[in-house]
C-alpha positions in Angstrom: -15.1 5.9 -24.3 -11.6 6.3 -23.0 -12.6 4.8 -19.7 -14.3 1.8 -21.5 -11.1 1.2 -23.4 -9.0 1.1 -20.3 -11.5 -1.3 -18.7 -11.2 -3.5 -21.7 -7.3 -3.4 -21.5 -7.4 -4.4 -17.9 -9.8 -7.2 -18.5 -7.7 -8.5 -21.5 -4.4 -8.4 -19.6 -6.0 -10.0 -16.5 -6.7 -13.2 -18.5 -3.0 -13.5 -19.3 -1.5 -12.0 -16.1 -2.7 -14.4 -13.4 -1.7 -17.8 -15.1 1.7 -16.5 -15.8 2.4 -15.3 -12.2 0.4 -18.0 -10.4 3.4 -20.4 -9.8 5.5 -17.6 -8.3 2.8 -16.2 -5.8 1.3 -17.5 -2.6 -2.2 -19.0 -2.8 -4.6 -16.1 -3.2 -7.1 -17.3 -0.6 -4.3 -17.6 2.1 -2.9 -14.2 1.1 -6.3 -12.5 1.4 -7.0 -14.1 4.8 -3.5 -13.1 6.1 -3.8 -9.5 4.9 -7.3 -8.8 6.1 -6.5 -10.3 9.5 -3.3 -8.3 10.0 -3.3 -5.6 12.8 -2.6 -3.0 10.1 -5.8 -3.7 8.3 -7.7 -4.0 11.6 -6.5 -0.4 12.4 -7.4 0.8 9.0 -10.9 -0.7 9.3 -11.4 1.1 12.6 -10.2 4.4 11.1 -12.7 4.0 8.2 -15.4 3.5 10.8 -14.4 6.6 12.6 -14.4 8.6 9.4 -17.8 7.2 8.5 -19.2 8.5 11.8 -17.6 11.9 11.1 -19.2 12.0 7.7 -22.6 11.3 9.3 -21.9 14.1 11.8 -21.2 16.5 8.9 -24.5 15.6 7.3 -26.4 16.0 10.5 -24.9 19.4 11.3 -23.6 20.9 14.5 -26.8 22.8 15.4 -28.5 21.8 18.7 -31.7 22.6 20.5 -31.2 25.0 23.4 -33.7 25.2 26.3 -33.7 28.5 28.3 -35.6 29.2 31.5 -35.9 32.3 33.5 -37.5 32.8 36.9 -38.2 36.3 38.3 -40.2 38.1 40.8 -42.3 41.3 40.0 -42.8 43.8 42.9 -45.8 46.1 42.6 -45.1 49.2 44.7 -48.7 50.3 44.6 -50.1 47.1 46.0 -47.1 46.5 48.1 -46.9 42.9 46.9 -44.5 40.7 44.8 -45.5 38.1 42.3 -43.6 35.1 40.8 -43.0 34.9 37.0 -41.2 32.5 34.7 -40.2 32.2 31.0 -39.4 28.9 29.1 -38.0 29.0 25.5 -36.8 26.4 23.0 -34.3 27.6 20.3 -32.3 26.1 17.5 -30.1 27.5 14.7 -31.4 26.7 11.2 -29.1 26.0 8.3 -30.0 28.5 5.7 -28.6 29.6 2.3 -28.2 26.0 0.9 -25.8 24.9 3.7 -27.7 21.7 4.3 -27.1 20.5 0.8 -23.5 21.5 0.9 -23.0 19.6 4.1 -24.6 16.5 2.5 -22.1 16.8 -0.4 -19.2 17.2 2.1 -20.4 14.2 4.0 -20.4 12.1 0.8 -16.9 13.1 0.0 -15.7 12.3 3.5 -17.2 8.9 3.2 -15.6 8.4 -0.2 -12.3 9.4 1.3 -12.7 6.9 4.1 -13.5 4.1 1.7 -10.4 4.9 -0.5 -8.1 5.2 2.5 -9.1 1.7 3.7 -8.7 0.3 0.2 -5.2 1.9 0.0 -4.3 0.3 3.3 -5.2 -3.1 1.9 -3.3 -2.5 -1.2 -0.2 -1.4 0.6 -0.4 -4.4 2.8 -0.5 -6.6 -0.3 2.6 -4.8 -1.6 4.3 -5.4 1.7 3.4 -9.1 1.6 4.8 -9.4 -1.9 8.0 -7.7 -0.7 8.5 -10.2 2.1 7.5 -13.1 -0.1 10.1 -12.3 -2.8 12.7 -11.6 -0.1 12.2 -15.1 1.1 12.4 -16.4 -2.6 15.8 -14.6 -2.9 17.0 -16.2 0.3 15.8 -19.6 -1.0 17.7 -19.0 -4.2 20.8 -18.1 -2.3 20.5 -21.3 -0.2 19.9 -23.4 -3.3 22.9 -21.9 -5.0 25.1 -22.4 -1.9 23.9 -26.1 -1.7 24.9 -26.7 -5.3 28.3 -25.1 -4.8 28.8 -27.1 -1.6 27.9 -30.4 -3.3 30.3 -29.7 -6.2 33.1 -28.6 -3.8 32.6 -31.8 -1.7 32.8 -33.9 -4.9 36.1 -32.2 -5.9 37.6 -32.7 -2.4 36.8 -36.4 -2.5 38.2 -36.7 -6.0 41.5 -34.9 -5.1 41.9 -37.0 -1.9 41.5 -40.2 -3.8 43.9 -39.0 -6.5 46.4 -37.8 -3.9 46.5 -41.3 -2.3 47.2 -42.7 -5.7 49.9 -40.1 -6.3 48.2 -38.6 -9.2 47.9 -35.0 -7.8 50.0 -32.8 -5.5 49.4 -31.9 -1.9 48.7 -28.3 -3.0 45.7 -29.5 -5.0 44.1 -31.2 -2.0 44.7 -28.1 0.1 43.1 -25.9 -2.5 40.1 -28.3 -2.8 39.8 -28.3 1.1 40.0 -24.5 1.3 37.3 -24.2 -1.4 35.1 -26.6 0.6 35.6 -24.5 3.7 34.7 -21.3 1.8 31.4 -22.7 0.3 30.6 -24.3 3.7 30.7 -20.8 5.3 28.6 -19.4 2.4 26.1 -22.2 3.0 25.9 -21.3 6.7 25.2 -17.7 5.8 22.6 -18.6 3.3 20.8 -20.8 5.9 20.8 -18.0 8.4 19.4 -15.5 5.8 16.7 -18.0 4.8 15.8 -18.5 8.5 15.6 -14.7 8.9 13.4 -14.3 5.8 11.2 -17.1 6.9 10.7 -15.5 10.4 9.9 -12.1 8.8 7.3 -13.5 6.5 5.9 -16.1 9.0 5.5 -13.6 11.9 3.6 -11.1 9.8 1.5 -13.5 7.8 1.4 -16.8 9.6 -1.4 -18.3 7.5 0.7 -18.0 4.3 2.6 -21.2 3.5 6.3 -20.7 2.8 7.5 -21.8 -0.7 9.6 -24.9 -0.6 11.1 -24.6 -4.1 11.9 -22.1 -6.8 10.0 -22.1 -10.1 12.1 -21.9 -13.2 9.3 -21.4 -15.7 9.7 -19.2 -18.8 9.8 -15.6 -17.9 6.4 -13.9 -18.5 6.2 -11.0 -20.9 4.5 -7.5 -20.6 3.2 -6.8 -24.1 0.8 -4.0 -23.3 1.9 -0.5 -24.3 3.2 1.9 -21.7 0.7 4.8 -22.3 -2.4 2.6 -21.8 -1.0 0.9 -18.8 0.0 4.2 -17.3 -3.5 5.6 -17.8 -5.0 2.5 -16.2 -2.6 2.8 -13.3 -3.3 6.5 -12.6 -7.1 5.8 -12.9 -7.0 3.2 -10.1 -4.2 4.4 -7.9 -5.5 4.8 -4.4 -3.0 7.4 -3.3 -3.9 9.7 -6.2 -7.7 9.0 -5.8 -7.4 9.9 -2.2 -5.8 13.2 -3.1 -8.5 13.8 -5.7 -11.3 13.2 -3.3 -9.5 15.3 -0.7 -9.1 18.2 -3.1 -12.8 18.0 -3.9 -13.5 17.9 -0.2 -11.3 20.9 0.4 -13.1 22.8 -2.4 -16.4 22.0 -0.8 -15.1 23.1 2.6 -14.1 26.4 1.0 -17.4 26.9 -0.6 -19.1 26.0 2.8 -16.9 28.6 4.5 -17.8 31.2 1.9 -21.5 30.4 2.6 -20.8 30.8 6.3 -20.2 34.5 5.7 -24.0 34.6 5.9 -24.8 33.7 9.5 -27.5 31.2 10.3 -30.6 32.5 12.1 -31.7 31.1 15.4 -35.5 30.4 15.7 -37.3 29.6 18.9 -40.6 29.5 20.7 -41.3 30.6 24.2 -44.0 30.7 26.8 -44.2 33.1 29.8 -46.1 33.1 33.0 -46.6 36.5 34.3 -48.2 38.1 37.5 -48.4 34.8 39.3 -50.2 33.2 36.5 -52.7 35.9 35.9 -51.2 36.4 32.4 -49.8 33.9 29.9 -47.6 35.0 27.0 -46.5 32.8 24.0 -44.4 33.8 21.0 -41.7 33.2 18.5 -38.1 34.5 18.6 -35.7 35.1 15.8 -32.1 36.2 16.2 -29.4 36.8 13.6 -25.7 37.4 14.3 -23.9 40.3 12.6 -21.0 38.7 10.7 -17.4 39.9 11.5 -14.3 40.0 9.3 -13.1 36.6 10.6 -15.7 34.8 8.5 -14.4 36.3 5.3 -10.8 35.5 6.3 -11.7 31.9 7.1 -13.2 31.5 3.7 -10.2 33.0 2.0 -7.9 30.6 3.9 -10.1 27.6 2.9 -9.8 28.5 -0.7 -6.0 28.7 -0.4 -6.0 25.3 1.2 -8.1 24.0 -1.7 -5.7 25.4 -4.2 -2.8 23.7 -2.4 -4.8 20.4 -2.5 -5.3 20.8 -6.3 -1.6 21.4 -6.9 -0.7 18.4 -4.8 -2.9 16.3 -7.1 -0.9 17.5 -10.1 2.4 17.0 -8.5 1.5 13.5 -7.3 0.3 12.6 -10.8 3.7 13.5 -12.2 5.5 11.6 -9.5 3.4 8.4 -9.9 3.6 8.6 -13.7 7.4 8.7 -13.5 7.4 5.9 -11.0 5.3 3.6 -13.1 7.3 4.4 -16.2 10.4 3.4 -14.3 8.9 0.1 -13.2 7.8 -0.6 -16.8 11.2 0.2 -18.1 13.0 -1.8 -15.4 10.9 -4.8 -16.2 11.6 -4.7 -19.9 15.4 -4.3 -19.4 15.7 -6.7 -16.5 13.8 -9.3 -18.4 16.4 -9.1 -21.2 19.2 -9.2 -18.7 17.6 -12.3 -17.1 17.5 -14.1 -20.4 21.1 -13.3 -21.1 22.2 -14.3 -17.6 20.3 -17.6 -17.8 22.1 -18.4 -21.1 25.5 -17.4 -19.6 24.9 -19.5 -16.5 24.0 -22.5 -18.7 27.2 -22.1 -20.7 29.4 -21.5 -17.7 27.9 -24.6 -16.0 28.8 -26.7 -19.0 32.4 -25.2 -18.9 32.8 -26.0 -15.2 31.5 -29.6 -15.8 34.0 -30.0 -18.6 36.8 -28.6 -16.5 36.1 -31.0 -13.6 36.0 -34.0 -16.0 39.3 -32.8 -17.7 41.0 -32.5 -14.3 39.8 -36.0 -13.3 41.6 -37.2 -16.4 44.8 -35.4 -15.5 44.4 -32.2 -17.6 44.4 -28.7 -16.3 45.1 -27.3 -12.8 43.1 -27.2 -9.6 43.3 -23.4 -9.5 41.7 -23.2 -13.0 39.0 -25.7 -12.0 38.1 -23.7 -8.9 38.1 -20.4 -10.8 35.7 -21.7 -13.5 33.5 -23.3 -10.8 33.3 -20.0 -8.9 32.4 -18.1 -12.1 29.7 -20.7 -12.8 28.3 -20.3 -9.3 28.3 -16.5 -9.6 26.5 -16.6 -12.9 24.0 -19.1 -11.6 23.4 -16.8 -8.6 23.0 -13.7 -10.7 20.6 -15.4 -13.1 18.4 -16.6 -10.2 18.4 -13.2 -8.6 17.5 -11.4 -11.8 14.8 -13.9 -12.5 13.1 -13.2 -9.1 13.6 -9.4 -9.6 11.7 -9.7 -13.0 8.8 -11.7 -11.5 8.6 -9.3 -8.5 8.4 -6.2 -10.8 5.7 -7.8 -12.9 3.7 -8.9 -9.8 3.9 -5.3 -8.4 2.8 -3.9 -11.8 -0.1 -6.3 -12.0 -1.0 -5.5 -8.4 -1.0 -1.8 -9.0 -3.2 -2.3 -12.1 -5.6 -4.3 -9.9 -5.2 -7.4 -12.1 -4.2 -9.6 -9.2 -5.1 -9.7 -5.5 -7.9 -7.1 -5.8 -8.8 -7.5 -2.1 -9.7 -3.8 -1.6 -12.8 -3.7 -3.7 
């Protein structure tokens, strides 16, 4: 019932998650194509194939047929003659004591581990793409802010030069306006360089993903679901944790298999012998059984200790991932509130800067005050854009970890 409830929660949130995030994310088809075609995923696919073959080998077992042949000569002292003889045998160890079934279970767990490990690689590649994507968005926001500041500084410089020619402002005002234009021009050059670097980082790794050309200023989406339910859904579908769970089960089966190996497997064979130059033919069955040594018991004890370590690692990772998800959820809630406040502050400061420029054009106020207000407005606008992107990125990562977007690993 609990699992059904979590599935319903995920299905309900999915209906609201994708439309809200869609304007901020790259096209899903292009993202999927780029991720699955990346060298990282190609390597993960090859590793999955290797583990699949190992799983098949575990199910098949390591026992092999052995052919033995013996050639000998028998000398009869009474007759004073020697006769040729030969023996041919075919032997094979047999998995007894339920070991075949245990190997089948161990093979299934190994295959499950391979599947989850591949899915985790796809998921981590998706997270990496989102990181590069939002880094580019931040660089784009920086450039947009630098362009805005440059345009306003250019406007102020033209205004002061015109007023200086008419004798309405001092030489100091024109120098201050020119210095401000130089400052924002340098900031624009840095922003252009950062944008080019972010574009190269994203484009080289995922060439099929189109770069965003503009920022979306839609209303910030909300995260209304309760933390406990989201955390449970996150832990149920987290690949890292599921890998550790499967690995712990695999280690437990390995320990049980080692315990069963304290009983050695018998070797059964058939043979045929030709004696006295073919005058006699002998056929029969052979059975051999090793006497177990203390090493078998020690290997079994070591395997159980390894299984206990794997179980403890599952518990420790569960605590770490729970704390990490709680932190993401809390950061989203607080940063969203901060983003709304910063947006409001940026709007008000932009109005103040516009009024200060108009007042200065009418001969009121000083250039220093106008520039200071303009810088504050630029800083507020920059902080609001940055926080907006941070909030969207956090929500995208949360939805991705909940498998509500970009579920390419299924």
